[in-house]
VEXDREN-2710 file (C-alpha; in Angstrom, 1 decimal):
% VEXDREN-2710
k/r/px/py/pz
1/MET/0.0/0.0/0.0
2/THR/2.8/2.4/0.9
3/GLY/4.5/1.7/-2.4
4/MET/1.3/2.5/-4.3
5/VAL/1.0/5.9/-2.4
6/LEU/4.6/6.8/-3.2
7/ALA/4.2/5.8/-6.8
8/LEU/1.1/7.9/-7.3
9/ALA/2.7/10.8/-5.5
10/ALA/5.7/10.6/-7.9
11/CYS/3.2/10.9/-10.8
12/ALA/2.0/14.2/-9.4
13/SER/5.5/15.7/-8.9
14/PHE/6.5/19.0/-10.5
15/THR/8.0/18.7/-14.0
16/PRO/9.7/21.8/-15.4
17/PRO/8.1/22.9/-18.7
18/ARG/10.1/22.7/-21.9
19/ASN/10.1/25.5/-24.4
20/LEU/11.5/26.1/-27.9
21/GLU/12.6/29.6/-26.9
22/GLN/15.6/29.8/-24.4
23/VAL/13.4/30.9/-21.6
24/GLU/15.9/29.8/-18.9
25/THR/18.7/32.2/-20.1
26/GLY/16.5/35.2/-20.9
27/ASP/16.5/34.7/-24.7
28/ALA/12.7/34.9/-25.0
29/TYR/10.3/37.7/-25.7
30/GLN/10.8/39.2/-22.2
31/ALA/13.7/38.4/-20.0
32/GLN/11.3/38.1/-17.0
33/TYR/10.4/34.6/-18.4
34/ARG/13.8/33.2/-17.5
35/THR/14.0/30.7/-14.6
36/PRO/15.0/32.1/-11.2
37/PRO/18.2/30.7/-9.7
38/PRO/17.8/28.3/-6.8
39/SER/19.6/30.6/-4.3
40/ARG/18.4/34.0/-3.4
41/ALA/21.5/35.0/-1.5
42/GLU/23.5/37.9/-2.9
43/SER/21.2/38.0/-6.0
44/VAL/21.7/40.9/-8.4
45/THR/18.4/42.6/-9.0
46/LEU/16.8/44.5/-11.9
47/GLU/18.8/42.7/-14.6
48/SER/15.8/41.9/-16.7
49/ASP/15.4/45.4/-18.1
50/LEU/19.0/45.5/-19.1
51/ILE/18.7/42.1/-20.8
52/ASN/15.6/43.3/-22.7
53/ALA/17.4/46.5/-23.8
54/SER/20.4/44.6/-25.1
55/PHE/18.2/43.2/-27.9
56/CYS/16.8/46.6/-29.0
57/LEU/17.3/48.0/-32.4
58/PRO/18.0/51.8/-32.4
59/PRO/14.8/53.8/-32.6
60/ARG/14.1/54.6/-36.3
61/GLY/13.2/58.2/-35.4
62/GLY/16.3/58.8/-33.3
63/GLU/16.7/59.3/-29.5
64/PRO/14.3/61.8/-27.8
65/GLY/15.5/65.3/-28.0
66/THR/17.7/64.9/-31.1
67/PRO/17.0/67.0/-34.2
68/SER/16.3/63.8/-36.3
69/ALA/13.9/62.3/-33.7
70/GLY/10.7/61.3/-35.4
71/THR/8.7/64.3/-36.5
72/ALA/10.8/67.0/-34.8
73/GLY/9.9/66.2/-31.2
74/GLY/6.3/65.1/-31.9
75/LEU/5.3/68.0/-34.2
76/ILE/2.7/66.8/-36.8
77/PRO/3.0/68.1/-40.4
78/ASP/0.4/70.8/-41.3
79/ALA/-0.9/68.6/-44.1
80/LEU/-2.2/66.1/-41.5
81/LEU/-3.7/68.6/-39.2
82/ARG/-6.0/70.2/-41.8
83/GLU/-9.6/69.0/-42.0
84/ALA/-9.7/66.7/-45.0
85/LEU/-12.6/65.0/-46.7
86/SER/-13.1/61.3/-47.0
87/ARG/-15.5/59.2/-49.1
88/ASP/-19.0/58.9/-47.7
89/ASP/-18.6/62.2/-45.7
90/LEU/-21.8/64.3/-45.8
91/VAL/-21.2/67.9/-46.9
92/GLU/-23.4/71.0/-47.2
93/LEU/-22.8/73.1/-50.4
94/ALA/-24.0/76.7/-50.3
95/ILE/-23.7/79.0/-53.3
96/SER/-24.7/82.6/-52.9
97/GLY/-28.1/83.2/-54.7
98/ASP/-28.3/79.7/-56.1
99/GLU/-31.0/77.1/-55.6
100/VAL/-29.9/74.5/-58.2
101/PHE/-26.5/73.4/-57.0
102/SER/-26.8/74.3/-53.3
103/GLY/-27.7/71.4/-51.0
104/ASP/-26.4/68.3/-49.1
105/TYR/-24.0/65.9/-50.9
106/VAL/-22.2/62.7/-50.0
107/ILE/-18.6/62.3/-51.2
108/SER/-18.9/59.3/-53.6
109/ARG/-17.2/56.0/-53.3
110/ASP/-14.5/57.1/-55.7
111/GLY/-13.7/60.1/-53.5
112/ARG/-15.3/62.7/-55.7
113/LEU/-18.0/65.3/-55.2
114/LYS/-20.6/65.0/-57.9
115/LEU/-22.8/68.0/-58.7
116/PRO/-25.6/68.0/-61.4
117/PHE/-24.4/69.2/-64.8
118/LEU/-20.8/69.5/-63.7
119/PRO/-17.8/67.1/-64.1
120/PRO/-16.9/65.3/-60.8
121/ILE/-14.5/67.2/-58.5
122/ARG/-11.8/65.3/-56.6
123/ALA/-12.5/65.6/-52.8
124/GLN/-10.8/62.7/-51.1
125/GLY/-7.9/63.9/-48.9
126/ARG/-8.6/67.6/-49.7
127/THR/-9.9/70.4/-47.5
128/PRO/-13.4/71.7/-47.9
129/GLU/-12.0/75.1/-48.8
130/ALA/-10.0/73.7/-51.7
131/VAL/-13.0/71.7/-53.1
132/ALA/-15.2/74.8/-52.8
133/ASP/-12.7/76.8/-54.9
134/ASP/-12.9/74.0/-57.6
135/VAL/-16.7/74.2/-57.5
136/ALA/-16.6/77.9/-58.2
137/ALA/-14.1/77.4/-61.0
138/ALA/-16.3/74.6/-62.5
139/LEU/-19.4/76.8/-62.4
140/VAL/-17.6/79.5/-64.4
141/ALA/-16.1/76.9/-66.8
142/GLY/-19.6/75.5/-67.4
143/GLU/-20.8/79.0/-68.2
144/TYR/-23.3/79.0/-65.4
145/TYR/-21.6/82.1/-64.0
146/THR/-19.6/84.8/-65.6
147/GLU/-17.7/85.4/-62.4
148/ALA/-16.7/83.0/-59.7
149/PRO/-19.6/83.0/-57.1
150/ARG/-19.2/82.8/-53.4
151/VAL/-19.1/79.1/-52.5
152/SER/-19.2/77.5/-49.0
153/LEU/-18.6/73.8/-48.4
154/LEU/-19.1/72.5/-44.8
155/LEU/-18.6/69.1/-43.4
156/THR/-21.9/68.1/-41.7
157/ASP/-21.3/64.4/-40.8
158/PHE/-18.2/62.3/-40.8
159/ALA/-18.5/58.8/-42.3
160/PRO/-16.7/55.8/-40.9
161/ALA/-13.2/55.4/-42.4
162/ARG/-11.6/52.1/-43.3
163/VAL/-7.8/52.1/-42.6
164/ALA/-5.2/49.4/-42.6
165/VAL/-3.0/48.9/-39.5
166/SER/0.0/46.6/-39.6
167/GLY/3.3/45.9/-37.8
168/ALA/3.8/45.8/-34.0
169/VAL/0.2/45.7/-32.9
170/PHE/-1.7/42.8/-31.4
171/GLU/-4.5/42.7/-34.0
172/PRO/-3.3/44.0/-37.3
173/GLY/-5.7/44.3/-40.3
174/PRO/-8.2/46.6/-41.8
175/LYS/-10.2/48.6/-39.2
176/ASP/-13.4/50.6/-39.5
177/LEU/-13.2/53.8/-37.5
178/GLY/-16.6/55.3/-36.6
179/GLY/-17.7/58.7/-37.6
180/VAL/-20.4/61.0/-36.1
181/ARG/-23.9/59.5/-35.8
182/GLY/-26.9/61.7/-35.3
183/ASP/-28.5/59.5/-32.6
184/GLU/-25.4/60.1/-30.4
185/LYS/-25.7/63.9/-30.5
186/ASP/-28.1/66.2/-28.8
187/SER/-30.8/67.9/-30.8
188/ARG/-29.0/71.3/-30.9
189/ARG/-25.9/69.7/-32.4
190/GLN/-28.0/67.8/-34.9
191/ALA/-29.5/71.1/-36.1
192/ALA/-26.2/72.9/-36.2
193/ARG/-23.9/73.2/-39.2
194/GLY/-20.5/71.6/-39.2
195/ALA/-19.3/68.3/-37.7
196/SER/-16.5/67.1/-35.4
197/THR/-15.3/63.6/-34.4
198/GLU/-12.6/62.0/-32.4
199/GLY/-13.6/58.5/-33.6
200/ARG/-11.3/58.6/-36.7
201/ASN/-8.1/59.5/-34.8
202/LEU/-4.8/57.7/-35.2
203/THR/-4.8/56.6/-31.5
204/VAL/-8.3/55.1/-32.0
205/ALA/-7.1/53.1/-34.9
206/LEU/-4.1/51.7/-32.9
207/ARG/-6.3/50.9/-30.0
208/GLN/-8.8/49.2/-32.3
209/ALA/-5.9/47.1/-33.7
210/GLY/-5.4/45.7/-30.2
211/GLY/-3.0/48.3/-29.1
212/VAL/0.8/48.6/-29.7
213/ARG/3.0/45.7/-28.7
214/PRO/5.8/46.1/-26.2
215/ASP/8.3/45.8/-29.0
216/ALA/6.8/48.7/-31.0
217/ASP/9.0/51.5/-32.2
218/LEU/6.9/54.6/-31.4
219/SER/9.6/57.0/-32.5
220/ALA/8.7/56.6/-36.2
221/VAL/5.1/55.3/-36.9
222/GLU/4.4/55.6/-40.6
223/LEU/1.2/56.9/-42.1
224/LEU/0.8/56.3/-45.9
225/ARG/-1.7/58.6/-47.5
226/GLY/-2.3/59.4/-51.2
227/GLY/1.2/58.2/-52.2
228/ARG/2.9/60.2/-49.5
229/ARG/4.7/58.9/-46.4
230/TYR/4.5/60.7/-43.1
231/VAL/6.6/59.7/-40.1
232/LEU/5.1/60.4/-36.7
233/ASP/6.7/60.3/-33.2
234/LEU/4.1/58.9/-30.8
235/ARG/6.3/58.7/-27.7
236/PRO/4.6/61.8/-26.2
237/VAL/1.3/59.7/-26.0
238/LEU/2.8/57.3/-23.5
239/GLU/4.6/60.1/-21.6
240/GLY/1.3/62.0/-21.0
241/ARG/2.6/65.0/-23.0
242/THR/0.5/67.2/-25.4
243/PHE/0.0/65.4/-28.7
244/GLU/-1.9/66.4/-31.9
245/ASP/-3.9/63.4/-32.8
246/VAL/-4.2/62.9/-36.6
247/MET/-7.6/62.2/-38.1
248/LEU/-7.5/59.3/-40.5
249/MET/-9.5/58.8/-43.7
250/THR/-10.4/55.9/-45.9
251/GLY/-7.4/54.4/-47.7
252/ASP/-4.9/55.4/-45.0
253/GLU/-2.3/52.8/-44.0
254/VAL/-0.6/52.9/-40.6
255/ILE/2.6/50.9/-40.1
256/VAL/4.1/50.4/-36.6
257/HIS/7.7/49.1/-36.8
258/SER/9.3/46.8/-34.2
259/ARG/12.5/47.3/-32.3
260/GLN/12.8/43.5/-31.9
261/CYS/12.9/43.8/-28.1
262/PHE/10.6/43.9/-25.1
263/GLN/10.2/47.4/-23.7
264/PRO/8.8/47.5/-20.1
265/ASP/8.2/51.2/-20.5
266/LEU/5.4/50.4/-23.0
267/MET/3.6/48.1/-20.5
268/VAL/1.4/50.9/-19.2
269/PRO/-2.2/52.0/-19.8
270/SER/-2.4/54.6/-22.5
271/PRO/-4.6/55.7/-25.5
272/ILE/-2.6/53.4/-27.8
273/SER/-2.2/50.4/-25.4
274/PRO/-4.5/47.4/-25.2
275/PRO/-7.6/48.3/-23.2
276/GLY/-6.8/45.4/-20.8
277/VAL/-5.9/41.8/-20.7
278/SER/-8.5/39.0/-20.5
279/VAL/-6.7/36.2/-18.6
280/PHE/-7.9/32.6/-19.0
281/LEU/-7.9/30.7/-15.7
282/SER/-7.7/27.0/-14.7
283/ASN/-7.9/25.0/-11.4
284/LEU/-8.9/27.0/-8.3
285/THR/-9.4/24.0/-6.0
286/GLN/-7.2/25.3/-3.1
287/PRO/-7.5/27.6/-1.2
288/ALA/-10.6/28.6/-3.2
289/THR/-13.2/25.9/-3.8
290/GLY/-14.2/27.2/-7.2
291/ASN/-14.6/30.1/-9.5
292/ALA/-18.1/31.2/-8.4
293/PRO/-17.4/31.5/-4.6
294/SER/-14.2/33.5/-5.5
295/ALA/-16.2/36.0/-7.7
296/VAL/-14.0/34.9/-10.7
297/GLY/-15.7/34.5/-14.1
298/GLN/-16.1/31.0/-15.4
299/SER/-13.4/31.3/-18.1
300/VAL/-11.7/34.7/-18.1
301/ARG/-11.0/37.7/-15.8
302/GLN/-10.2/41.2/-17.0
303/ILE/-7.1/42.8/-15.6
304/PRO/-5.4/46.2/-16.4
305/TYR/-2.7/46.3/-19.0
306/GLY/0.8/46.2/-17.4
307/THR/-0.2/43.6/-14.7
308/ARG/2.4/41.0/-13.8
309/MET/2.0/37.3/-13.4
310/MET/2.1/37.2/-9.6
311/GLN/-0.5/40.0/-9.3
312/VAL/-2.9/37.9/-11.4
313/VAL/-2.1/34.8/-9.3
314/VAL/-3.1/36.8/-6.2
315/ASP/-6.1/38.3/-7.9
316/THR/-7.4/34.9/-8.8
317/ASN/-7.2/33.5/-5.3
318/CYS/-4.3/31.1/-6.0
319/VAL/-2.2/32.4/-3.1
320/GLY/-2.5/31.8/0.6
321/GLY/-4.2/29.1/2.6
322/VAL/-2.9/26.9/5.3
323/ARG/0.9/27.4/5.2
324/ALA/1.7/23.8/6.2
325/THR/-0.6/22.2/3.7
326/SER/-2.0/24.3/0.8
327/ALA/0.2/27.4/0.7
328/ASP/3.2/26.0/-1.2
329/ARG/1.5/26.0/-4.6
330/SER/2.8/26.7/-8.2
331/ALA/1.3/28.7/-11.1
332/ALA/1.9/28.3/-14.8
333/LEU/1.7/31.1/-17.4
334/PHE/0.9/30.1/-21.0
335/SER/1.9/32.8/-23.4
336/ARG/3.0/33.4/-27.0
337/ASN/5.8/35.4/-28.5
338/PRO/3.8/38.0/-30.6
339/VAL/6.8/38.4/-33.0
340/SER/7.8/34.7/-33.6
341/LYS/4.4/33.3/-32.8
342/VAL/6.1/30.6/-30.7
343/SER/4.3/29.6/-27.5
344/ILE/6.0/29.2/-24.1
345/VAL/5.1/28.0/-20.6
346/VAL/6.5/29.6/-17.5
347/GLU/6.0/28.0/-14.1
348/ARG/6.7/29.6/-10.7
349/ARG/6.6/28.3/-7.2
350/ILE/4.4/31.0/-5.6
351/GLU/5.9/31.0/-2.1
352/ASP/9.4/31.2/-3.6
353/MET/8.4/34.2/-5.6
354/ARG/6.8/35.8/-2.6
355/ALA/9.9/35.6/-0.6
356/ARG/12.4/36.6/-3.3
357/ALA/14.0/40.1/-3.1
358/ASP/14.7/39.9/-6.9
359/ARG/11.1/38.9/-7.8
360/ASP/10.6/41.6/-10.4
361/ASP/13.4/40.1/-12.5
362/PHE/11.4/36.9/-12.9
363/ASP/7.8/38.1/-12.7
364/PRO/6.6/38.5/-16.4
365/TYR/4.0/41.0/-17.6
366/LEU/0.8/39.5/-18.9
367/LEU/0.0/39.9/-22.6
368/PRO/-3.4/39.7/-24.4
369/GLY/-4.4/36.0/-24.8
370/ASP/-2.3/34.7/-21.9
371/ALA/-3.6/31.9/-19.6
372/ILE/-2.9/31.1/-16.0
373/ALA/-3.1/27.7/-14.4
374/CYS/-2.8/27.1/-10.6
375/TYR/-1.5/23.8/-9.2
376/ASP/-2.0/22.6/-5.6
377/SER/0.8/22.0/-3.1
378/GLY/2.6/18.7/-2.8
379/ILE/0.9/17.9/0.5
380/THR/-2.5/18.6/-1.0
381/ASN/-1.6/16.3/-3.9
382/LEU/-0.4/13.6/-1.6
383/ALA/-3.6/13.9/0.5
384/ASP/-5.7/13.5/-2.6
385/VAL/-3.6/10.5/-3.7
386/GLY/-4.2/9.0/-0.2
387/ARG/-7.9/9.6/-0.6
388/VAL/-7.9/7.8/-4.0
389/VAL/-5.8/4.9/-2.6
390/GLY/-8.2/4.7/0.4
391/LEU/-11.2/4.4/-2.0
392/VAL/-9.4/1.8/-4.0
393/ALA/-8.6/-0.2/-0.9
394/LEU/-12.2/0.1/0.3
395/GLY/-13.3/-1.3/-3.0
396/PHE/-11.1/-4.3/-2.6
397/ALA/-12.2/-4.8/0.9
398/LEU/-15.9/-4.8/-0.1
399/ASP/-15.1/-7.4/-2.8
END
């Protein structure tokens, strides 16, 4: 009987996970994945950030404060700050003393303003003032006026814009950015001329693409529009400094390059970070008896972006309990390198991490899509093994 108990206990022993990436030495997406040394005596702390930085490519936009840094310290080109038209935008055309051409128009799918009896006028990517000047010239060229009339063109409703976001974001691909919808405005705004929206901003597009990854190069984010390339320095966004957010239009392409390294400074909530992390959970038998009594959702739990593994372990009731029996537990983190797409497993003994002075060097940040599994202590496992053996023995005795 004793031999059976020991054999079953050995089956439940801790087996270190194996990974394709060199997690043990720090050659993984973040150095915090590496395995802690057995001894905590005389340990050198805060090495992870230095290891992460050693893999970094230089910022494409230069170091902060240098003349070549991005867009001159975060300044946005005037061409991107001017209000520009996009297809499906609703505009109001007013021509002094005219009732034939004046009225509401929608910029067509091909990006042109189409008026009766006049050739289409290019509108996509241009300011309302420039299009109004072309309308006046077209009216004179069509001999409807002998002199250029007074023309006003006002944006009255922004249409959703479809843009492409690629590179170092968690969910690259085409994104539809919402415009202004009348049912979301008060009656006075609906009746007023003009329109404004923050729903088509660059930061909205990046957040809708899942947020920038920790390896993103924010010094030189590229915006491709109408055959032109603009380079934007988005570092002020994370630093809480003033930043002119660019309004995007249909056809724009946003490219976020990678520095090929994990940057802890990017693991903070911001307008361009992931809105949070939904962590998948498994096994809350001890000290919690289940998900529902612990106020933990059945499958996932939402945590702020920038949360570390051990914070999640505490948050999900995997820590504590009777120190002599159930406290010495372990937790496993299942993650995936967003650059190489290679999955990894990191396992930590909870009480060992709690007692370490250098815990931050081995406490990884949680990324979108990560999963956490908690494992009971060895004594708890042995007790369950004993219970199973007792039931088996009872079965034999009854036979």
